[in-house]
C-alpha positions in Angstrom: -66.6 59.5 7.1 -64.3 57.0 5.5 -65.2 55.9 2.0 -63.5 54.1 -0.9 -61.4 56.5 -3.0 -60.8 55.4 -6.6 -58.3 57.5 -8.5 -57.2 57.4 -12.2 -53.9 59.2 -12.8 -52.8 60.1 -16.3 -49.0 60.4 -16.7 -47.0 60.4 -19.9 -49.9 58.9 -21.8 -50.5 56.1 -19.4 -53.3 55.5 -16.9 -52.7 54.2 -13.4 -55.5 53.2 -11.1 -55.3 53.8 -7.4 -57.8 52.6 -4.8 -57.7 53.3 -1.1 -60.0 53.7 1.9 -59.3 57.1 3.3 -60.9 60.1 5.2 -61.9 62.2 2.2 -61.5 65.6 3.8 -58.0 64.8 5.1 -56.9 63.3 1.8 -57.9 66.4 -0.3 -56.2 68.6 2.2 -53.0 66.7 1.9 -53.1 67.0 -1.9 -53.6 70.7 -1.6 -50.4 70.9 0.5 -48.4 69.5 -2.3 -49.7 72.1 -4.7 -52.5 70.3 -6.5 -55.6 72.5 -7.1 -59.0 70.9 -7.2 -62.0 71.5 -9.4 -65.2 70.0 -8.2 -67.8 68.4 -10.5 -70.7 67.4 -8.3 -70.2 66.0 -4.8 -68.6 62.6 -5.7 -65.9 63.6 -8.2 -62.8 65.8 -8.0 -60.6 66.6 -10.9 -57.0 67.8 -11.0 -54.8 68.1 -14.1 -54.3 64.5 -15.2 -55.9 63.3 -11.9 -59.6 62.2 -11.6 -61.0 60.9 -8.3 -64.4 59.3 -7.7 -65.7 58.7 -4.3 -67.8 55.6 -4.2 -70.6 55.1 -1.6 -69.0 52.1 0.0 -68.4 52.5 3.7 -65.1 51.6 5.2 -65.3 48.6 7.5 -62.8 48.0 10.2 -61.7 44.5 11.2 -62.9 43.7 14.7 -61.3 41.4 17.3 -64.7 39.9 18.1 -64.7 36.1 17.9 -67.7 34.0 17.3 -68.1 30.6 18.9 -69.1 27.6 16.9 -72.6 26.2 17.3 -71.4 23.4 19.4 -69.3 25.7 21.6 -72.3 28.0 22.1 -74.5 25.2 23.2 -71.9 23.9 25.5 -71.5 27.3 27.1 -75.2 27.6 27.9 -75.2 24.1 29.4 -72.2 24.8 31.6 -73.8 28.1 32.8 -77.0 26.4 34.0 -75.1 23.5 35.5 -73.0 25.9 37.5 -76.0 28.1 38.5 -77.9 25.1 39.9 -75.0 23.5 41.7 -75.0 24.8 45.3 -71.4 23.5 45.8 -70.0 25.4 42.8 -68.5 28.8 43.8 -70.5 31.8 42.5 -67.3 33.3 41.2 -67.1 30.5 38.7 -69.8 32.4 36.7 -67.3 35.1 35.8 -65.8 32.6 33.4 -69.1 32.6 31.4 -70.5 36.2 31.7 -69.2 39.6 30.6 -68.9 42.3 33.3 -71.2 44.4 31.1 -73.8 41.7 31.3 -77.5 42.6 31.4 -80.5 40.3 32.1 -84.2 41.0 31.6 -86.3 38.4 33.2 -90.1 38.6 33.9 -90.0 42.4 34.0 -86.9 42.6 36.2 -83.5 43.9 34.9 -80.3 42.8 36.5 -76.8 44.1 35.7 -73.7 41.9 36.3 -73.5 42.8 40.0 -77.2 42.2 40.5 -77.0 38.9 38.6 -74.1 37.7 40.8 -76.1 38.5 43.9 -79.0 36.6 42.5 -76.8 33.6 41.7 -75.4 33.6 45.3 -78.9 33.8 46.7 -80.1 30.9 44.5 -77.3 28.6 45.5 -78.0 29.3 49.2 -81.7 28.4 48.7 -81.5 25.0 47.0 -79.8 21.7 47.8 -79.8 20.4 44.2 -80.9 21.4 40.7 -80.9 20.2 37.1 -81.9 21.3 33.7 -83.7 19.5 30.9 -83.5 21.1 27.5 -86.6 20.9 25.2 -85.0 22.8 22.3 -82.0 24.9 21.6 -81.3 27.0 18.4 -78.0 28.8 17.6 -77.9 31.6 15.0 -74.7 33.6 14.9 -74.2 35.2 18.3 -77.7 34.4 19.5 -78.8 31.3 21.3 -82.5 30.6 22.0 -83.7 27.7 24.2 -86.6 26.3 26.1 -85.6 24.3 29.2 -87.1 23.0 32.4 -85.5 23.6 35.7 -86.0 21.1 38.6 -84.8 22.2 42.0 -85.0 21.0 45.6 -85.2 23.7 48.3 -83.3 23.3 51.6 -86.6 22.3 53.3 -87.1 19.5 50.8 -89.8 21.2 48.7 -89.6 20.7 44.9 -89.8 23.4 42.3 -90.3 23.0 38.5 -90.0 26.0 36.2 -90.2 26.3 32.5 -87.8 28.9 30.9 -87.7 30.5 27.5 -84.5 32.4 27.0 -82.5 34.3 24.4 -78.8 34.7 25.0 -76.3 37.0 23.2 -72.7 35.8 23.2 -69.8 38.1 22.4 -66.1 37.1 22.5 -66.9 33.8 24.2 -69.0 35.3 27.0 -72.7 36.0 27.6 -73.5 39.7 27.4 -77.3 39.7 27.4 -80.2 37.4 28.3 -83.9 38.0 27.7 -85.9 35.5 29.7 -89.4 34.5 30.6 -90.2 31.9 33.3 -93.4 30.0 34.2 -93.8 28.1 37.5 -95.0 24.6 36.7 -95.0 23.3 40.3 -94.1 24.7 43.6 -95.2 27.5 45.9 -96.4 30.8 44.5 -93.6 32.6 46.4 -91.1 30.8 44.2 -92.3 32.4 41.0 -89.4 34.9 41.1 -86.8 32.2 41.7 -85.1 33.2 38.4 -84.4 36.8 39.6 -84.8 36.9 43.3 -82.0 38.3 45.4 -81.8 39.2 49.1 -79.1 41.8 48.5 
């Protein structure tokens, strides 16, 4: 475990403070190799002649490359996703721009991975002639977006479908990695209740 090491070294009557994040075991071993002998007082303090080290319970935190979208960018991402999903003329491969390859979706008791989701999107596009989304609300908090929206779609045979959706999205590094979603068929045939997860693959 990496922790904050704080050292106070006495040399020629002067004190010098030294602070560094380090693997404690490795650090002590290296000091042994240069001839310093340790005397332990408790589990958080090590003393050498003229050298006192205290190990503070402050965990080492690595910097990550994870970038977080702004609120406006997160909202725009969700809108673009649904616009692409409901456009039968937009290629299904376009969705790779918005979703991570480790994507997972839980919808109405059905779980889809990225491959399953892409198959669902392809099936959806083949079953409708047009579709649109009306957002009732959208909230962004950090990497999470929550929304309530209404989907209106027209099937190839002319029948209309209206579905209410409540969804929570997780966005990491600019792409959606997780969605938890519940849907409710407002109008349309009972067989279309699973429109949000159905796949023929």
